[in-house]
Backbone and ligand atoms as CSV (ligand in chain L), in Angstrom:
chain,resi,resn,atom,element,x,y,z
A,1,MET,N,N,146.187,216.167,-31.991
A,1,MET,CA,C,146.351,214.785,-32.467
A,1,MET,C,C,145.482,214.550,-33.693
A,2,ALA,N,N,146.083,213.920,-34.664
A,2,ALA,CA,C,145.349,213.661,-35.899
A,2,ALA,C,C,145.580,212.229,-36.340
A,3,VAL,N,N,144.544,211.640,-36.913
A,3,VAL,CA,C,144.690,210.313,-37.510
A,3,VAL,C,C,145.260,210.510,-38.915
A,4,LEU,N,N,146.424,209.918,-39.153
A,4,LEU,CA,C,147.110,210.096,-40.435
A,4,LEU,C,C,146.733,208.958,-41.384
A,5,PRO,N,N,146.788,209.221,-42.694
A,5,PRO,CA,C,146.533,208.123,-43.637
A,5,PRO,C,C,147.675,207.105,-43.606
A,6,ILE,N,N,147.337,205.830,-43.586
A,6,ILE,CA,C,148.348,204.765,-43.591
A,6,ILE,C,C,148.683,204.419,-45.038
A,7,VAL,N,N,149.975,204.432,-45.360
A,7,VAL,CA,C,150.353,204.134,-46.742
A,7,VAL,C,C,150.360,202.625,-46.951
A,8,LEU,N,N,149.987,202.221,-48.143
A,8,LEU,CA,C,149.877,200.803,-48.479
A,8,LEU,C,C,151.060,200.351,-49.320
A,9,TYR,N,N,151.212,199.044,-49.377
A,9,TYR,CA,C,152.250,198.427,-50.194
A,9,TYR,C,C,152.238,199.041,-51.596
A,10,GLY,N,N,153.439,199.337,-52.091
A,10,GLY,CA,C,153.544,199.982,-53.401
A,10,GLY,C,C,154.071,201.397,-53.245
A,11,ASN,N,N,153.844,202.006,-52.075
A,11,ASN,CA,C,154.387,203.339,-51.819
A,11,ASN,C,C,155.884,203.206,-51.489
A,12,PRO,N,N,156.739,203.914,-52.252
A,12,PRO,CA,C,158.191,203.727,-52.088
A,12,PRO,C,C,158.718,204.049,-50.687
A,13,VAL,N,N,157.992,204.844,-49.899
A,13,VAL,CA,C,158.484,205.195,-48.556
A,13,VAL,C,C,158.621,203.940,-47.684
A,14,LEU,N,N,157.843,202.899,-47.991
A,14,LEU,CA,C,157.924,201.663,-47.207
A,14,LEU,C,C,159.249,200.932,-47.428
A,15,ARG,N,N,159.949,201.261,-48.507
A,15,ARG,CA,C,161.237,200.620,-48.793
A,15,ARG,C,C,162.418,201.511,-48.403
A,16,GLU,N,N,162.121,202.678,-47.831
A,16,GLU,CA,C,163.204,203.595,-47.441
A,16,GLU,C,C,163.824,203.194,-46.119
A,17,LYS,N,N,165.149,203.359,-46.033
A,17,LYS,CA,C,165.820,203.177,-44.750
A,17,LYS,C,C,165.642,204.488,-43.990
A,18,SER,N,N,164.967,204.422,-42.839
A,18,SER,CA,C,164.590,205.640,-42.123
A,18,SER,C,C,165.765,206.242,-41.372
A,19,GLN,N,N,165.670,207.543,-41.138
A,19,GLN,CA,C,166.755,208.308,-40.504
A,19,GLN,C,C,166.457,208.582,-39.023
A,20,PRO,N,N,167.518,208.644,-38.190
A,20,PRO,CA,C,167.318,208.995,-36.771
A,20,PRO,C,C,166.686,210.383,-36.646
A,21,VAL,N,N,165.982,210.585,-35.547
A,21,VAL,CA,C,165.315,211.873,-35.346
A,21,VAL,C,C,165.740,212.501,-34.024
A,22,ALA,N,N,165.626,213.834,-33.948
A,22,ALA,CA,C,165.809,214.556,-32.691
A,22,ALA,C,C,164.498,214.475,-31.917
A,23,ILE,N,N,164.609,214.421,-30.563
A,23,ILE,CA,C,163.380,214.385,-29.753
A,23,ILE,C,C,163.001,215.837,-29.459
A,24,ASP,N,N,162.285,216.437,-30.386
A,24,ASP,CA,C,161.861,217.822,-30.178
A,24,ASP,C,C,160.332,217.875,-30.257
A,25,GLN,N,N,159.796,219.087,-30.199
A,25,GLN,CA,C,158.339,219.209,-30.157
A,25,GLN,C,C,157.692,218.632,-31.410
A,26,SER,N,N,158.333,218.812,-32.563
A,26,SER,CA,C,157.685,218.312,-33.778
A,26,SER,C,C,157.671,216.780,-33.779
A,27,THR,N,N,158.737,216.173,-33.234
A,27,THR,CA,C,158.738,214.702,-33.110
A,27,THR,C,C,157.637,214.264,-32.150
A,28,LYS,N,N,157.508,214.986,-31.017
A,28,LYS,CA,C,156.470,214.631,-30.040
A,28,LYS,C,C,155.073,214.739,-30.638
A,29,ASN,N,N,154.855,215.793,-31.430
A,29,ASN,CA,C,153.544,215.957,-32.079
A,29,ASN,C,C,153.291,214.823,-33.069
A,30,PHE,N,N,154.359,214.480,-33.795
A,30,PHE,CA,C,154.226,213.408,-34.781
A,30,PHE,C,C,153.918,212.074,-34.089
A,31,VAL,N,N,154.589,211.812,-32.968
A,31,VAL,CA,C,154.344,210.569,-32.217
A,31,VAL,C,C,152.882,210.541,-31.734
A,32,ALA,N,N,152.376,211.683,-31.275
A,32,ALA,CA,C,150.974,211.743,-30.828
A,32,ALA,C,C,150.031,211.406,-31.985
A,33,ASP,N,N,150.357,211.891,-33.180
A,33,ASP,CA,C,149.542,211.564,-34.361
A,33,ASP,C,C,149.654,210.078,-34.700
A,34,MET,N,N,150.881,209.531,-34.565
A,34,MET,CA,C,151.050,208.092,-34.833
A,34,MET,C,C,150.210,207.261,-33.868
A,35,ILE,N,N,150.184,207.671,-32.587
A,35,ILE,CA,C,149.402,206.928,-31.591
A,35,ILE,C,C,147.909,206.983,-31.953
A,36,ALA,N,N,147.435,208.170,-32.322
A,36,ALA,CA,C,146.022,208.312,-32.716
A,36,ALA,C,C,145.721,207.428,-33.922
A,37,THR,N,N,146.671,207.357,-34.843
A,37,THR,CA,C,146.486,206.565,-36.064
A,37,THR,C,C,146.434,205.072,-35.752
A,38,LEU,N,N,147.350,204.635,-34.875
A,38,LEU,CA,C,147.388,203.203,-34.521
A,38,LEU,C,C,146.131,202.792,-33.764
A,39,LYS,N,N,145.704,203.657,-32.823
A,39,LYS,CA,C,144.482,203.348,-32.053
A,39,LYS,C,C,143.279,203.255,-32.996
A,40,ASP,N,N,143.227,204.195,-33.947
A,40,ASP,CA,C,142.118,204.218,-34.896
A,40,ASP,C,C,142.098,202.947,-35.748
A,41,ALA,N,N,143.292,202.479,-36.137
A,41,ALA,CA,C,143.383,201.289,-36.999
A,41,ALA,C,C,143.273,199.994,-36.187
A,42,GLN,N,N,143.368,200.119,-34.858
A,42,GLN,CA,C,143.333,198.963,-33.952
A,42,GLN,C,C,144.387,197.918,-34.298
A,43,GLY,N,N,145.564,198.422,-34.707
A,43,GLY,CA,C,146.676,197.520,-34.999
A,43,GLY,C,C,147.533,197.316,-33.763
A,44,LEU,N,N,148.517,196.430,-33.888
A,44,LEU,CA,C,149.438,196.150,-32.777
A,44,LEU,C,C,150.719,196.953,-32.889
A,45,GLY,N,N,150.992,197.472,-34.078
A,45,GLY,CA,C,152.222,198.231,-34.255
A,45,GLY,C,C,152.135,199.131,-35.471
A,46,LEU,N,N,152.967,200.177,-35.441
A,46,LEU,CA,C,152.978,201.133,-36.557
A,46,LEU,C,C,154.363,201.767,-36.628
A,47,ALA,N,N,154.913,201.814,-37.827
A,47,ALA,CA,C,156.201,202.473,-38.039
A,47,ALA,C,C,155.969,203.803,-38.747
A,48,ALA,N,N,156.896,204.753,-38.525
A,48,ALA,CA,C,156.712,206.104,-39.060
A,48,ALA,C,C,156.549,206.099,-40.580
A,49,ASN,N,N,157.312,205.236,-41.271
A,49,ASN,CA,C,157.167,205.283,-42.741
A,49,ASN,C,C,155.820,204.734,-43.215
A,50,GLN,N,N,155.094,204.053,-42.337
A,50,GLN,CA,C,153.742,203.625,-42.713
A,50,GLN,C,C,152.759,204.796,-42.737
A,51,VAL,N,N,153.165,205.933,-42.182
A,51,VAL,CA,C,152.361,207.146,-42.356
A,51,VAL,C,C,153.151,208.173,-43.171
A,52,GLY,N,N,154.116,207.671,-43.940
A,52,GLY,CA,C,154.755,208.509,-44.956
A,52,GLY,C,C,156.019,209.235,-44.551
A,53,LYS,N,N,156.536,208.973,-43.345
A,53,LYS,CA,C,157.711,209.716,-42.891
A,53,LYS,C,C,158.832,208.737,-42.542
A,54,ALA,N,N,159.962,208.831,-43.257
A,54,ALA,CA,C,161.053,207.872,-43.053
A,54,ALA,C,C,161.912,208.272,-41.852
A,55,SER,N,N,161.300,208.188,-40.665
A,55,SER,CA,C,161.981,208.481,-39.397
A,55,SER,C,C,162.069,207.205,-38.577
A,56,ARG,N,N,163.140,207.111,-37.766
A,56,ARG,CA,C,163.317,205.883,-36.975
A,56,ARG,C,C,162.446,205.940,-35.709
A,57,ILE,N,N,161.164,205.741,-35.933
A,57,ILE,CA,C,160.172,205.728,-34.845
A,57,ILE,C,C,159.190,204.602,-35.129
A,58,PHE,N,N,158.874,203.812,-34.089
A,58,PHE,CA,C,157.753,202.892,-34.239
A,58,PHE,C,C,157.023,202.744,-32.910
A,59,LEU,N,N,155.809,202.212,-32.992
A,59,LEU,CA,C,154.976,201.978,-31.813
A,59,LEU,C,C,154.650,200.496,-31.710
A,60,ALA,N,N,154.475,200.034,-30.487
A,60,ALA,CA,C,153.927,198.702,-30.241
A,60,ALA,C,C,152.790,198.896,-29.251
A,61,ASP,N,N,151.640,198.294,-29.537
A,61,ASP,CA,C,150.482,198.456,-28.661
A,61,ASP,C,C,149.734,197.131,-28.562
A,62,LEU,N,N,149.894,196.467,-27.419
A,62,LEU,CA,C,149.227,195.172,-27.254
A,62,LEU,C,C,147.827,195.315,-26.659
A,63,SER,N,N,147.356,196.555,-26.477
A,63,SER,CA,C,146.064,196.723,-25.795
A,63,SER,C,C,144.877,196.082,-26.532
A,64,PRO,N,N,144.931,195.913,-27.882
A,64,PRO,CA,C,143.816,195.171,-28.490
A,64,PRO,C,C,143.719,193.725,-27.976
A,65,LEU,N,N,144.836,193.181,-27.464
A,65,LEU,CA,C,144.847,191.817,-26.925
A,65,LEU,C,C,144.800,191.805,-25.402
A,66,GLU,N,N,145.506,192.774,-24.786
A,66,GLU,CA,C,145.617,192.855,-23.326
A,66,GLU,C,C,145.207,194.273,-22.919
A,67,PRO,N,N,143.946,194.451,-22.481
A,67,PRO,CA,C,143.457,195.812,-22.224
A,67,PRO,C,C,144.320,196.621,-21.242
A,68,ALA,N,N,145.080,195.953,-20.357
A,68,ALA,CA,C,145.887,196.693,-19.388
A,68,ALA,C,C,147.149,197.287,-20.016
A,69,GLU,N,N,147.477,196.838,-21.211
A,69,GLU,CA,C,148.706,197.303,-21.868
A,69,GLU,C,C,148.560,198.739,-22.363
A,70,ASP,N,N,149.674,199.452,-22.355
A,70,ASP,CA,C,149.688,200.810,-22.877
A,70,ASP,C,C,150.557,200.819,-24.139
A,71,VAL,N,N,150.379,201.843,-24.951
A,71,VAL,CA,C,151.179,201.935,-26.167
A,71,VAL,C,C,152.638,202.252,-25.793
A,72,ARG,N,N,153.554,201.586,-26.472
A,72,ARG,CA,C,154.979,201.810,-26.226
A,72,ARG,C,C,155.575,202.525,-27.435
A,73,VAL,N,N,156.362,203.559,-27.156
A,73,VAL,CA,C,156.970,204.381,-28.206
A,73,VAL,C,C,158.465,204.080,-28.271
A,74,PHE,N,N,158.951,203.756,-29.450
A,74,PHE,CA,C,160.374,203.467,-29.655
A,74,PHE,C,C,160.938,204.476,-30.653
A,75,ILE,N,N,161.787,205.381,-30.156
A,75,ILE,CA,C,162.419,206.362,-31.034
A,75,ILE,C,C,163.905,206.026,-31.123
A,76,ASN,N,N,164.448,206.072,-32.332
A,76,ASN,CA,C,165.855,205.721,-32.600
A,76,ASN,C,C,166.231,204.382,-31.938
A,77,PRO,N,N,165.446,203.345,-32.179
A,77,PRO,CA,C,165.688,202.067,-31.502
A,77,PRO,C,C,166.920,201.339,-32.033
A,78,GLN,N,N,167.475,200.505,-31.160
A,78,GLN,CA,C,168.599,199.650,-31.526
A,78,GLN,C,C,168.282,198.256,-31.017
A,79,ILE,N,N,168.406,197.264,-31.858
A,79,ILE,CA,C,168.258,195.879,-31.409
A,79,ILE,C,C,169.586,195.464,-30.795
A,80,ILE,N,N,169.559,195.078,-29.536
A,80,ILE,CA,C,170.786,194.708,-28.833
A,80,ILE,C,C,171.060,193.218,-28.992
A,81,GLU,N,N,170.005,192.428,-28.908
A,81,GLU,CA,C,170.192,190.979,-28.914
A,81,GLU,C,C,168.892,190.299,-29.319
A,82,THR,N,N,169.023,189.185,-30.036
A,82,THR,CA,C,167.855,188.342,-30.280
A,82,THR,C,C,168.251,186.899,-29.984
A,83,SER,N,N,167.259,186.075,-29.644
A,83,SER,CA,C,167.546,184.657,-29.447
A,83,SER,C,C,166.270,183.851,-29.642
A,84,GLY,N,N,166.446,182.549,-29.788
A,84,GLY,CA,C,165.310,181.661,-29.940
A,84,GLY,C,C,164.685,181.796,-31.313
A,85,SER,N,N,163.571,181.113,-31.459
A,85,SER,CA,C,162.903,181.093,-32.749
A,85,SER,C,C,161.447,180.713,-32.516
A,86,MET,N,N,160.530,181.403,-33.189
A,86,MET,CA,C,159.110,181.163,-32.972
A,86,MET,C,C,158.349,181.434,-34.257
A,87,GLU,N,N,157.364,180.586,-34.556
A,87,GLU,CA,C,156.506,180.834,-35.713
A,87,GLU,C,C,155.226,181.495,-35.223
A,88,TYR,N,N,154.805,182.560,-35.899
A,88,TYR,CA,C,153.615,183.287,-35.462
A,88,TYR,C,C,152.980,183.955,-36.677
A,89,GLU,N,N,151.649,184.015,-36.684
A,89,GLU,CA,C,150.972,184.650,-37.810
A,89,GLU,C,C,151.040,186.168,-37.716
A,90,GLU,N,N,151.479,186.805,-38.789
A,90,GLU,CA,C,151.594,188.264,-38.819
A,90,GLU,C,C,150.662,188.866,-39.852
A,91,GLY,N,N,150.233,190.066,-39.542
A,91,GLY,CA,C,149.550,190.903,-40.516
A,91,GLY,C,C,150.254,192.241,-40.519
A,92,CYS,N,N,149.819,193.149,-41.372
A,92,CYS,CA,C,150.479,194.460,-41.455
A,92,CYS,C,C,149.464,195.478,-41.949
A,93,LEU,N,N,149.414,196.636,-41.299
A,93,LEU,CA,C,148.429,197.657,-41.680
A,93,LEU,C,C,148.638,198.134,-43.119
A,94,SER,N,N,149.835,197.952,-43.668
A,94,SER,CA,C,150.097,198.360,-45.050
A,94,SER,C,C,149.749,197.262,-46.059
A,95,PHE,N,N,149.299,196.111,-45.537
A,95,PHE,CA,C,148.905,194.966,-46.386
A,95,PHE,C,C,147.570,194.420,-45.889
A,96,PRO,N,N,146.467,195.177,-46.081
A,96,PRO,CA,C,145.184,194.709,-45.548
A,96,PRO,C,C,144.841,193.307,-46.072
A,97,ASP,N,N,144.317,192.479,-45.189
A,97,ASP,CA,C,143.821,191.139,-45.556
A,97,ASP,C,C,144.909,190.141,-45.941
A,98,ILE,N,N,146.148,190.424,-45.606
A,98,ILE,CA,C,147.204,189.444,-45.873
A,98,ILE,C,C,147.799,189.017,-44.529
A,99,PHE,N,N,147.778,187.721,-44.277
A,99,PHE,CA,C,148.311,187.168,-43.030
A,99,PHE,C,C,149.177,185.973,-43.374
A,100,TYR,N,N,150.250,185.809,-42.618
A,100,TYR,CA,C,151.154,184.705,-42.949
A,100,TYR,C,C,151.978,184.345,-41.729
A,101,ARG,N,N,152.199,183.042,-41.569
A,101,ARG,CA,C,153.031,182.578,-40.444
A,101,ARG,C,C,154.493,182.741,-40.807
A,102,ILE,N,N,155.218,183.440,-39.940
A,102,ILE,CA,C,156.624,183.755,-40.186
A,102,ILE,C,C,157.439,183.331,-38.966
A,103,THR,N,N,158.630,182.806,-39.220
A,103,THR,CA,C,159.534,182.445,-38.132
A,103,THR,C,C,160.498,183.595,-37.888
A,104,ARG,N,N,160.543,184.034,-36.643
A,104,ARG,CA,C,161.472,185.091,-36.228
A,104,ARG,C,C,161.993,184.710,-34.847
A,105,PRO,N,N,163.011,185.467,-34.345
A,105,PRO,CA,C,163.481,185.200,-32.982
A,105,PRO,C,C,162.334,185.314,-31.969
A,106,GLU,N,N,162.431,184.523,-30.899
A,106,GLU,CA,C,161.397,184.531,-29.861
A,106,GLU,C,C,161.632,185.657,-28.851
A,107,PHE,N,N,162.917,185.991,-28.651
A,107,PHE,CA,C,163.271,187.007,-27.654
A,107,PHE,C,C,164.044,188.136,-28.327
A,108,VAL,N,N,163.786,189.352,-27.865
A,108,VAL,CA,C,164.555,190.491,-28.384
A,108,VAL,C,C,164.805,191.487,-27.253
A,109,THR,N,N,166.008,192.037,-27.245
A,109,THR,CA,C,166.328,193.143,-26.346
A,109,THR,C,C,166.525,194.374,-27.210
A,110,VAL,N,N,165.784,195.418,-26.894
A,110,VAL,CA,C,165.866,196.639,-27.696
A,110,VAL,C,C,166.079,197.843,-26.785
A,111,ARG,N,N,166.899,198.769,-27.249
A,111,ARG,CA,C,167.142,200.012,-26.529
A,111,ARG,C,C,166.584,201.140,-27.400
A,112,ALA,N,N,165.902,202.081,-26.771
A,112,ALA,CA,C,165.292,203.169,-27.541
A,112,ALA,C,C,165.059,204.358,-26.617
A,113,THR,N,N,164.525,205.416,-27.183
A,113,THR,CA,C,164.149,206.604,-26.413
A,113,THR,C,C,162.638,206.735,-26.499
A,114,ASP,N,N,162.002,207.113,-25.380
A,114,ASP,CA,C,160.544,207.278,-25.434
A,114,ASP,C,C,160.195,208.734,-25.786
A,115,ALA,N,N,158.888,209.026,-25.836
A,115,ALA,CA,C,158.459,210.340,-26.313
A,115,ALA,C,C,158.848,211.468,-25.353
A,116,SER,N,N,159.199,211.110,-24.088
A,116,SER,CA,C,159.624,212.168,-23.163
A,116,SER,C,C,161.139,212.368,-23.229
A,117,GLY,N,N,161.804,211.597,-24.080
A,117,GLY,CA,C,163.246,211.760,-24.241
A,117,GLY,C,C,164.068,210.855,-23.346
A,118,LYS,N,N,163.377,209.952,-22.633
A,118,LYS,CA,C,164.070,209.043,-21.722
A,118,LYS,C,C,164.503,207.769,-22.447
A,119,GLU,N,N,165.770,207.404,-22.223
A,119,GLU,CA,C,166.250,206.142,-22.809
A,119,GLU,C,C,165.758,204.968,-21.981
A,120,PHE,N,N,165.432,203.880,-22.656
A,120,PHE,CA,C,165.006,202.683,-21.931
A,120,PHE,C,C,165.446,201.443,-22.704
A,121,GLU,N,N,165.445,200.341,-21.990
A,121,GLU,CA,C,165.763,199.063,-22.623
A,121,GLU,C,C,164.649,198.093,-22.259
A,122,VAL,N,N,164.211,197.294,-23.196
A,122,VAL,CA,C,163.179,196.309,-22.889
A,122,VAL,C,C,163.601,194.944,-23.436
A,123,LYS,N,N,163.413,193.931,-22.589
A,123,LYS,CA,C,163.603,192.539,-23.021
A,123,LYS,C,C,162.216,191.998,-23.266
A,124,ALA,N,N,161.935,191.660,-24.511
A,124,ALA,CA,C,160.582,191.233,-24.857
A,124,ALA,C,C,160.586,189.799,-25.343
A,125,ASP,N,N,159.429,189.143,-25.115
A,125,ASP,CA,C,159.246,187.821,-25.712
A,125,ASP,C,C,157.828,187.769,-26.282
A,126,GLY,N,N,157.474,186.631,-26.857
A,126,GLY,CA,C,156.106,186.441,-27.340
A,126,GLY,C,C,155.679,187.493,-28.353
A,127,ILE,N,N,154.425,187.942,-28.199
A,127,ILE,CA,C,153.848,188.832,-29.210
A,127,ILE,C,C,154.555,190.190,-29.223
A,128,LEU,N,N,154.957,190.676,-28.049
A,128,LEU,CA,C,155.641,191.975,-28.029
A,128,LEU,C,C,156.952,191.899,-28.822
A,129,ALA,N,N,157.702,190.811,-28.628
A,129,ALA,CA,C,158.951,190.633,-29.392
A,129,ALA,C,C,158.636,190.612,-30.883
A,130,ARG,N,N,157.550,189.928,-31.227
A,130,ARG,CA,C,157.170,189.821,-32.637
A,130,ARG,C,C,156.851,191.186,-33.235
A,131,VAL,N,N,156.080,191.991,-32.476
A,131,VAL,CA,C,155.715,193.320,-32.976
A,131,VAL,C,C,156.979,194.182,-33.122
A,132,ILE,N,N,157.857,194.136,-32.121
A,132,ILE,CA,C,159.085,194.938,-32.168
A,132,ILE,C,C,159.919,194.566,-33.403
A,133,LEU,N,N,160.071,193.273,-33.654
A,133,LEU,CA,C,160.896,192.844,-34.793
A,133,LEU,C,C,160.258,193.238,-36.133
A,134,HIS,N,N,158.945,193.099,-36.214
A,134,HIS,CA,C,158.224,193.476,-37.443
A,134,HIS,C,C,158.366,194.984,-37.696
A,135,GLU,N,N,158.175,195.781,-36.627
A,135,GLU,CA,C,158.236,197.243,-36.801
A,135,GLU,C,C,159.666,197.717,-37.048
A,136,TYR,N,N,160.615,197.068,-36.389
A,136,TYR,CA,C,162.013,197.454,-36.606
A,136,TYR,C,C,162.390,197.236,-38.070
A,137,ASP,N,N,161.929,196.132,-38.638
A,137,ASP,CA,C,162.160,195.892,-40.070
A,137,ASP,C,C,161.624,197.051,-40.909
A,138,HIS,N,N,160.414,197.523,-40.560
A,138,HIS,CA,C,159.811,198.623,-41.328
A,138,HIS,C,C,160.766,199.802,-41.429
A,139,ILE,N,N,161.356,200.213,-40.314
A,139,ILE,CA,C,162.182,201.430,-40.377
A,139,ILE,C,C,163.480,201.192,-41.150
A,140,ASP,N,N,163.811,199.929,-41.388
A,140,ASP,CA,C,164.940,199.628,-42.275
A,140,ASP,C,C,164.485,199.356,-43.713
A,141,GLY,N,N,163.206,199.576,-43.980
A,141,GLY,CA,C,162.690,199.393,-45.334
A,141,GLY,C,C,162.394,197.949,-45.697
A,142,LYS,N,N,162.319,197.109,-44.656
A,142,LYS,CA,C,162.057,195.688,-44.884
A,142,LYS,C,C,160.589,195.394,-44.571
A,143,LEU,N,N,159.984,194.479,-45.329
A,143,LEU,CA,C,158.561,194.183,-45.164
A,143,LEU,C,C,158.338,192.701,-44.898
A,144,PHE,N,N,157.217,192.379,-44.261
A,144,PHE,CA,C,157.015,190.974,-43.882
A,144,PHE,C,C,156.887,190.044,-45.076
A,145,ILE,N,N,156.484,190.599,-46.241
A,145,ILE,CA,C,156.407,189.720,-47.419
A,145,ILE,C,C,157.799,189.226,-47.846
A,146,ASP,N,N,158.859,189.915,-47.380
A,146,ASP,CA,C,160.218,189.468,-47.712
A,146,ASP,C,C,160.504,188.089,-47.107
A,147,PHE,N,N,159.706,187.701,-46.106
A,147,PHE,CA,C,159.896,186.401,-45.446
A,147,PHE,C,C,159.013,185.307,-46.057
A,148,PHE,N,N,158.133,185.693,-46.970
A,148,PHE,CA,C,157.199,184.708,-47.531
A,148,PHE,C,C,157.944,183.707,-48.416
A,149,SER,N,N,157.446,182.488,-48.422
A,149,SER,CA,C,157.992,181.488,-49.335
A,149,SER,C,C,157.581,181.880,-50.759
A,150,PRO,N,N,158.314,181.389,-51.778
A,150,PRO,CA,C,157.924,181.693,-53.164
A,150,PRO,C,C,156.471,181.303,-53.435
A,151,MET,N,N,156.023,180.178,-52.851
A,151,MET,CA,C,154.654,179.739,-53.097
A,151,MET,C,C,153.651,180.698,-52.454
A,152,ALA,N,N,153.957,181.154,-51.241
A,152,ALA,CA,C,153.060,182.095,-50.557
A,152,ALA,C,C,152.998,183.422,-51.320
A,153,LYS,N,N,154.155,183.842,-51.851
A,153,LYS,CA,C,154.181,185.091,-52.634
A,153,LYS,C,C,153.306,184.953,-53.872
A,154,GLU,N,N,153.389,183.789,-54.496
A,154,GLU,CA,C,152.587,183.513,-55.681
A,154,GLU,C,C,151.090,183.610,-55.322
A,155,MET,N,N,150.739,183.043,-54.149
A,155,MET,CA,C,149.335,183.025,-53.744
A,155,MET,C,C,148.773,184.420,-53.483
A,156,ILE,N,N,149.629,185.343,-53.043
A,156,ILE,CA,C,149.116,186.695,-52.740
A,156,ILE,C,C,149.428,187.683,-53.867
A,157,SER,N,N,149.982,187.205,-54.983
A,157,SER,CA,C,150.431,188.149,-56.017
A,157,SER,C,C,149.272,189.001,-56.548
A,158,GLY,N,N,148.081,188.421,-56.628
A,158,GLY,CA,C,146.931,189.192,-57.087
A,158,GLY,C,C,146.591,190.323,-56.134
A,159,LYS,N,N,146.616,190.003,-54.812
A,159,LYS,CA,C,146.328,191.028,-53.794
A,159,LYS,C,C,147.390,192.128,-53.829
A,160,LEU,N,N,148.668,191.720,-54.010
A,160,LEU,CA,C,149.758,192.709,-54.043
A,160,LEU,C,C,149.593,193.655,-55.237
A,161,LYS,N,N,149.214,193.084,-56.369
A,161,LYS,CA,C,149.021,193.915,-57.567
A,161,LYS,C,C,147.936,194.955,-57.326
A,162,LYS,N,N,146.847,194.511,-56.673
A,162,LYS,CA,C,145.743,195.438,-56.384
A,162,LYS,C,C,146.201,196.571,-55.472
A,163,LEU,N,N,146.998,196.203,-54.424
A,163,LEU,CA,C,147.484,197.209,-53.487
A,163,LEU,C,C,148.369,198.216,-54.206
A,164,LYS,N,N,149.262,197.701,-55.060
A,164,LYS,CA,C,150.165,198.567,-55.817
A,164,LYS,C,C,149.390,199.523,-56.697
A,165,ALA,N,N,148.385,198.982,-57.365
A,165,ALA,CA,C,147.571,199.811,-58.259
A,165,ALA,C,C,146.853,200.878,-57.443
A,166,ALA,N,N,146.348,200.502,-56.250
A,166,ALA,CA,C,145.618,201.459,-55.409
A,166,ALA,C,C,146.545,202.558,-54.913
A,167,SER,N,N,147.788,202.195,-54.553
A,167,SER,CA,C,148.664,203.231,-53.995
A,167,SER,C,C,149.249,204.104,-55.092
A,168,ALA,N,N,149.209,203.648,-56.359
A,168,ALA,CA,C,149.670,204.480,-57.478
A,168,ALA,C,C,148.570,205.451,-57.902
A,169,ALA,N,N,147.317,205.110,-57.535
A,169,ALA,CA,C,146.178,205.932,-57.987
A,169,ALA,C,C,146.126,207.274,-57.258
L,1,ZN,ZN,ZN,153.803,196.172,-40.788
């Protein structure tokens, strides 16, 4: 297991539409590295392209908020259904120090495969639903700043420029 570098806004891989993956040993090793990376960053979620690989894999880990929670692995996920609407403040490991309240569905049903190759379905609400929707966007190349109002984008434009410059360096 290795902690991988997290790519920041400005890296083109964050805008890539990720491809489905086979559940083989290399995928399992990669998932183990993603888990180590997420734990190290103490984030709630991580998508594969945030560590530079455009694969349809993401993690959700509520343990920073609920110690009894375990990390959940979603490989080749499919959103089956969403409903409701909720405003919640989001951050993103690829956008350090940027937080913004975003409205997204309150409930989501997602089907995916876990790291052992088992298919599962989860009906999520609250923060877990929020993390799933945020991470699912990542693997489609969508970012939370896409939901920002023009005024909010204007307010963070300086921070975005810095991130872009840093990831080009
Ligand atoms: Zn993110």
